[in-house]
C-alpha positions in Angstrom: 12.9 -25.4 -9.7 11.3 -23.3 -6.9 11.7 -19.4 -6.8 13.7 -19.6 -3.6 16.1 -22.1 -5.1 16.5 -19.9 -8.1 17.2 -16.7 -6.2 19.6 -18.5 -3.8 21.4 -19.9 -6.9 21.8 -16.3 -8.3 23.4 -15.2 -5.0 25.7 -18.2 -4.9 26.9 -17.5 -8.6 27.7 -13.9 -7.7 29.8 -15.2 -4.9 31.7 -17.6 -7.1 32.3 -14.8 -9.5 33.6 -12.6 -6.7 35.6 -15.5 -5.2 37.3 -16.3 -8.6 38.2 -12.6 -9.0 39.8 -12.3 -5.7 41.7 -15.5 -5.7 45.4 -15.1 -5.5 45.5 -11.2 -5.3 48.0 -9.6 -3.1 47.0 -7.0 -0.5 48.6 -4.4 -2.8 46.5 -5.5 -5.7 43.3 -5.5 -3.7 44.0 -1.9 -2.4 45.2 -0.3 -5.5 43.2 2.3 -7.2 43.5 2.8 -10.8 43.2 6.6 -10.3 42.4 8.7 -7.1 38.7 8.9 -7.8 38.3 5.2 -8.7 37.4 2.2 -6.3 39.9 -0.4 -5.5 39.0 -4.1 -5.8 38.9 -4.4 -2.2 36.5 -1.5 -1.8 34.2 -2.7 -4.5 33.8 -6.3 -2.9 33.6 -4.8 0.5 30.7 -2.4 -0.6 28.9 -5.3 -2.7 29.2 -7.4 0.6 28.3 -4.7 3.0 25.0 -3.7 1.0 24.2 -7.3 0.8 24.6 -7.5 4.6 22.6 -4.6 5.2 19.7 -5.5 2.6 19.5 -9.2 3.9 19.3 -7.9 7.6 16.9 -5.4 6.7 14.5 -8.0 4.8 14.8 -10.6 7.4 14.4 -8.1 10.3 17.8 -9.3 11.7 21.1 -7.6 12.8 23.8 -7.2 10.3 26.6 -9.7 10.4 29.0 -6.8 10.2 27.8 -5.7 13.8 26.8 -9.2 15.4 30.1 -10.9 14.3 32.3 -7.8 14.7 33.6 -7.7 11.2 34.0 -4.1 11.6 37.1 -4.7 13.8 38.6 -7.0 11.2 38.4 -4.1 8.9 39.5 -1.5 11.1 36.3 0.5 11.0 33.7 1.7 13.1 30.7 -0.3 14.3 28.5 1.8 12.0 25.7 -0.2 10.5 25.1 2.4 7.9 28.8 2.5 6.7 28.3 0.7 3.3 30.2 2.8 1.1 27.6 5.4 0.0 29.0 8.7 0.1 32.6 7.9 0.5 34.7 10.7 -1.1 38.1 10.1 -2.9 40.0 10.7 0.3 37.9 8.0 2.0 38.6 5.7 -0.9 42.2 6.3 -0.6 42.2 5.7 3.2 40.2 2.3 2.9 42.3 -0.8 3.1 41.2 -4.3 3.2 43.5 -6.3 5.4 43.7 -9.1 2.9 41.7 -11.4 0.6 40.9 -14.0 3.2 39.2 -11.5 5.5 37.3 -10.0 2.7 36.2 -13.5 1.5 35.4 -14.8 4.9 33.1 -11.8 5.5 31.6 -12.3 2.2 30.9 -16.0 2.9 29.3 -15.1 6.4 26.9 -12.8 4.7 26.4 -15.3 1.8 25.3 -17.9 4.5 22.8 -15.3 6.1 21.5 -14.6 2.7 21.0 -18.2 2.0 19.2 -18.6 5.3 16.9 -15.9 4.3 16.3 -16.6 0.3 15.8 -20.5 0.9 12.7 -19.7 2.8 11.4 -17.2 0.2 7.6 -17.7 -0.5 5.4 -16.1 -3.1 3.9 -14.0 -0.2 7.3 -12.8 1.0 8.3 -11.9 -2.5 5.0 -9.7 -2.9 5.5 -8.3 0.5 5.4 -4.4 0.3 8.3 -2.7 1.9 8.0 0.8 1.4 6.8 3.3 -1.3 10.0 3.6 -3.2 10.8 2.7 -6.7 11.3 -0.9 -5.6 8.4 -1.2 -3.2 8.1 -5.2 -2.9 10.7 -7.7 -1.7 10.8 -9.0 -5.3 11.5 -5.7 -7.0 14.2 -4.9 -4.2 15.8 -8.3 -4.9 15.8 -7.7 -8.6 17.6 -4.2 -8.2 19.9 -5.6 -5.6 21.0 -8.7 -7.7 21.6 -6.3 -10.6 23.8 -4.1 -8.6 25.8 -7.2 -7.1 26.2 -8.7 -10.5 27.6 -5.2 -11.9 29.9 -4.9 -8.9 31.2 -8.5 -9.1 31.7 -7.8 -13.0 33.6 -4.5 -12.1 36.0 -6.5 -9.7 36.7 -9.3 -12.4 37.5 -6.5 -15.0 39.7 -4.4 -12.7 41.6 -7.7 -11.7 42.2 -8.3 -15.5 43.3 -4.9 -15.8 45.7 -4.8 -12.8 47.3 -8.1 -13.9 47.8 -6.6 -17.4 49.7 -3.8 -16.1 52.6 -5.9 -15.1 
């Protein structure tokens, strides 16, 4: 298996976990917060997708799908490429609403397609490319950190779904 195929497979698997967790949820369920300080399923899935969109756009030197395909309009948000959820306060979480699981899933699929376009072409040279002088300065190290975050968020979504459904 080639490296590009392996990395593309990881992003595909994360998407499958997310889709399974979102399947059949109501608008109320995806927007319900366990407590006012906790993220809803919709917020976590949106955040996972927004960060992926921003990150892949940066790596591939392209615009974010959020902006080019006007997903911000479907989510009732501003056309702000930096709006990925970092810095959201409890009141921001309470006000954040995902319109429905279809819109959320469709946005995630659009980002996944852009991700595949990038990862399918990954070479060893691209993986070794230095991005900046951060803790994860190369494409490979940044992808590793990013994949770890996405796996955690997808797991959080799945866990919260189980918790919500157990509440009756």
